[in-house]
N, C-alpha and C positions, 0 to 999 in steps of 0.2 A: 657222906655223899658217895654214890657210888660209880666207881671209873672201872669201864672195861678194860683190861690190859692184858695185852697178846706180849707175854714175856716169859712162859714156861721156859724157854731157853735163851741163855748167852752165849754167844761164840759156840752154839752147838752142846755147851753144858748146862745141866738145871741151873735156872737162876736159883738163885739166895734169896733169903727173907728180906736183906738188905737192898738187893738190884731191885725187888719188886716196889720196894719202899720209894726207890731213888725214882722209876722209873713213874710213879703216879704222883710223886713230888715235882716231874717235870711237867706232866700231863695238865696237873692242877693251874700250873704257873703260865703254862702255853694258853690256856681256857681264860684265867685273868687276864691276862694281856690280851686276848683276842677281844675279849668283852670291852675292856677299856680302848682299843683303837676305834670300837664303834662311836666312842663319844667326838674323837677325832673325824671322823667321817661327817658325821652329823653336824659338828661346828663349822665343817668346810663347805656343808652343803648350805648350810644357815646362813652362813656370808655371801655366799654368791647368790642367792636368791635375796638377798636384802640390801644386797649393793645393786642389784637389779631392778628394785623398786617393787617386788612383791610384799612386803611389810618391812615399816620402821624400827629400824633396830642399828643403832648407830655405836654399840657396845661389843657384838659379837665379833666384830674386826681384832678386837685386843686379843683374842682367843687362838685364833688363828692367822697364822703369817702371810699364806695365800691360798687361793681358790681358784681352782679350774674350773671349767664350765661345766655345768651338768645339764642333762636334757628336760626340757618343759617337765614332761612326765614327774621328776623327782622334785623339781622346784615346786609345782604344784599340790604335790602330795605334801610338803614340808608346809606349804601355806596352810593347807587345811588343819593339818597339824598345829602348828602356831596359833592360827587363829582361835580354832577351837577351844585350846585352852587359855587363851586370854580371856575370851566369851566367858567361861566357866567362873574363872580367876575373877574378875569384875563384877558379876552376879553375886558370886558369896559375900565378897567384900560388901556391895551396895544391902543385899539383905540382910548379912551381920549390923553394920552400921545403921542402918534402918530402925533395927529393934534397939538400938546402944548398946552393942554387944563390942567387947575387943574380939580381935580375930589373928587367928598364928595362921601360917602356910609351911609346909615341912616340907621337904622335895628331897626327896631317896633317891638314890643314883642321880643326883643332879648335874655334874659331869660340869661342862662350861656353859651353862643354861644361863642366860642373861635377864630373864622374868622380875627380877629382884631390881635390877636397875631401869627395864621398862615401864614397872608399875611407879618408879619413885617418880618419874619423868612425868608420868600421865599425875603423879599428886595423889597417888594411893599411897598410904601408910600404915600396914598390918603391924598390931603390935609387934610381932614376932617372926621374923624369916629365917628357919632355918635348912641347912644345906648337905647331905651327909653322901660321902661318896667313899671310896677308896683310898687309903693313906697318899699314893702316887699324884693322882688325881689332884687332891686337895693341896697339895705342897705346890703342885703348878698354880691353880687357880688364887692361892694365896701369894705367890710371887706374883703372878701377874697384878692382881688387885693393888698391892703395892706399890709397883711401879708405874701405872697408868692413874695420873692425876685425877680424870676423869669418874673412874670406878672409887679410887681412894676418899674422895672429897664426899662421894653419896655416905658411904660407909664411916665416915668421920664428922656426918650430922649427927649420927647418934651418941656422941659424945666420944669415951677412952675406948682404942682398941686394944685386945689384946692378943698377943700372939704365943703358941706355944707347938711342942712339936705333934700336937693333935689337931691344931686350926686356928681359926682367927674367930674372935669373938667380940661384940661390941652391943649397945644396950637392945637394939632393935634386930641385928643380922649376925645371923653366925656360921659359920662353914665347920663341920664336926668329920672327922675321917674315923672310920670303922668298914667293916663285913656286915653286909646287911643277913649274911649267912646266920650270923650270930644277934638275934634280935633282943635279945637280952641285955647284951654289954651295949647294943647301941640304945637300950631304952634308956640305962642309965646314964650314958652319955646326955642323953637329952634331957634328961630331969636334972643333972649339974648343971644344965646351961640354962635351965629356967623355963623351957616348955611346960606349957600349966595344961594340966587332963582337963578342966573343968571349963575352958576356952574355947568356943567356937573354931576348928581346926580345919584348912584345908591340906588334905595328904595328896601329894602327886607321886606317879609313877611312870616315867614315860620309857619304853624300851627297855625295865629293867624285871619285872618278877619273870618272863619268859627265859631270863638267862639263871635263873632258881631253881631247885631241886622242887617238885611241887609240893610236897612236905615245908619246905623252906617258904615258898610263894606263899604258903595258905598259914603259916606261924604270921608271918608279917600282919594281914590281914586280920586274924583273928585277934595279934597284940593291938590292932589300931581300934578293932572292934570294941574291945572290953576297956582301951585305955582312955579314948577319948569320945564321950557319951554324944557329944554335940559334933557333927564331924560330916563333911564330905572329901570320900576317896575317888579319885580319879585316875584311872590308868590309861594309858596309852599302848600299845603293843599289838603285833600279830594276829591274826584269825583265820580260822577254813587253812591252816597248816597241813592237814591230810589230803586235800583235794590234788589233783594234778599240779596247778599254778604253786601252790603251796609247797610241795616236796621240791620244787625246784630253789623256791627260796631258801627251806630249810638245808638243803645239800649244799646251795653258794655258803650258804652262812658256816656250816660244818667245815666246809674246806679252808675257811680263812678262821678254824677254832674257835669259831662261836659257836657253841653246840646249844640246841635251844631245849635245854636240860625240863623246862616245863610246857613244852609242848602240848601234852593231852590236854590241858586246861584250856587253850587254845583252839579247840577243834571247830567251836563254834560260837554264835553270840551268844546262845541259851547256855552253853558252859559256863562262859565267862561271867554271866549274871547268876546263874546256879553257886559258883564257886562263892562269889560275894557272901550269898545267904546262909550257905555252908557254915562261913565263918563267923557265923553271930551278926551278919548289918541287917536290919529290919526293911532294907528298900534296896535295890538295884535294877540297872538297867545297860544296856550295850547297843552300839548303834557302829557299822560299819563306817571305814573313811568316808565312803563315797555316798554313802547318805548325808553325813555331814556335811561333805563339800556341798551338794545340792541344798543344804538347810542354811548355810552362810549368808550372809548379809548379799545378796544378787547386785546391788549396783556396787561393790567392790571387787566381787567374782569377776565382774563382766572387764572393769577396770584393769585387773590382773591377769586375764585372759588375753588381753592385747599385746602384754607385754614380751612375750613368743611364741613365736608360732607353736602349734601342736598339731602332727600328722597323723596320730591315729589317739583317737578318742576313747577306742573302745580299748586300747592299752591302758590308759592311765584308769579307766574303770575296773577293768580287772586287777590293777595292783591297788588302786582304795580298795575294793572288795575284800582286801587280806591284811586290811589293817584297820583299826578299831579303837574307839572310845568306850571304856567301862566305866562307870561309877555305881557308887554307894553311898546311902546317907543313914547317919543316925541322926536324929533330935530330940534329944532329950528335954530342949531346954524352948521345943515347940515354937522357933523362931520362922517356919516356913521354909526350911531348905528345899522341900520339895517341890516347890514351886520353880527351881532351876530348870531353865532350857537350853538348848541351843536354838 
């Protein structure tokens, strides 16, 4: 990973190699902490929106102690994101189960996401659901799962639960710790925990790939394409980051130690689509979140829009045009994954 370090001198003396190494280490640590802090922000936003009634999520409150009021633009943006992922997930399960196929869901950089419990509450049971994140995040999620009966009971439905320094494991649900910058190590851990290459797999990344170097993000996409011949990869993240509004977003995140290292691949919807194709996927597409918002079931959108008054629709549109859902499909089994649609 390339880090620009302005440390040619220390106390007006030439910096030694050891001093430069220390500065680089601290910079990397700050970047990792900044990325992890976005998980806290997202969980807080989701809790507020869920408690206001934007969507049903009785589980998110366990991962966030309190939530301050958020603007309607932010809550509607999260609504579009959560609903889009839910719709795609249910369609994936419907198609696979309709063809008599087992299913897997792999969430990379899952943070405190509650999709596993929401699916369980809806009666959906993928064969295996695996989450991956930094060790610090995994540790906190495991502790929360252990301490909250409503969470642990769902996991215990899967039979014996095993805990170790690297995560939590049960027959159908696993939380694995690791660094996505080392996809070879992640791949080994996933294999050790029973993830199967020949089972149709839904792979999710939400605001993850953009924080990785371009080469690291592409390594993940290439690995997924070559590992899972029948799979749907769904990515949520920024887009149009080089226009005026996008640059303001990038600068605000940079000031919070959240450099968008993969910004070059997020310059347009076409770039997001071509990235998948370049990495070995047979089909790919991309859509900005404003388009997604208008494609969601409008009866529920109208219900949601009545929850809080929105003063400037133009601001919401501008915000959502700078986030996107992009996807890629591999379908060696020919089960019809290309029928998926928002």
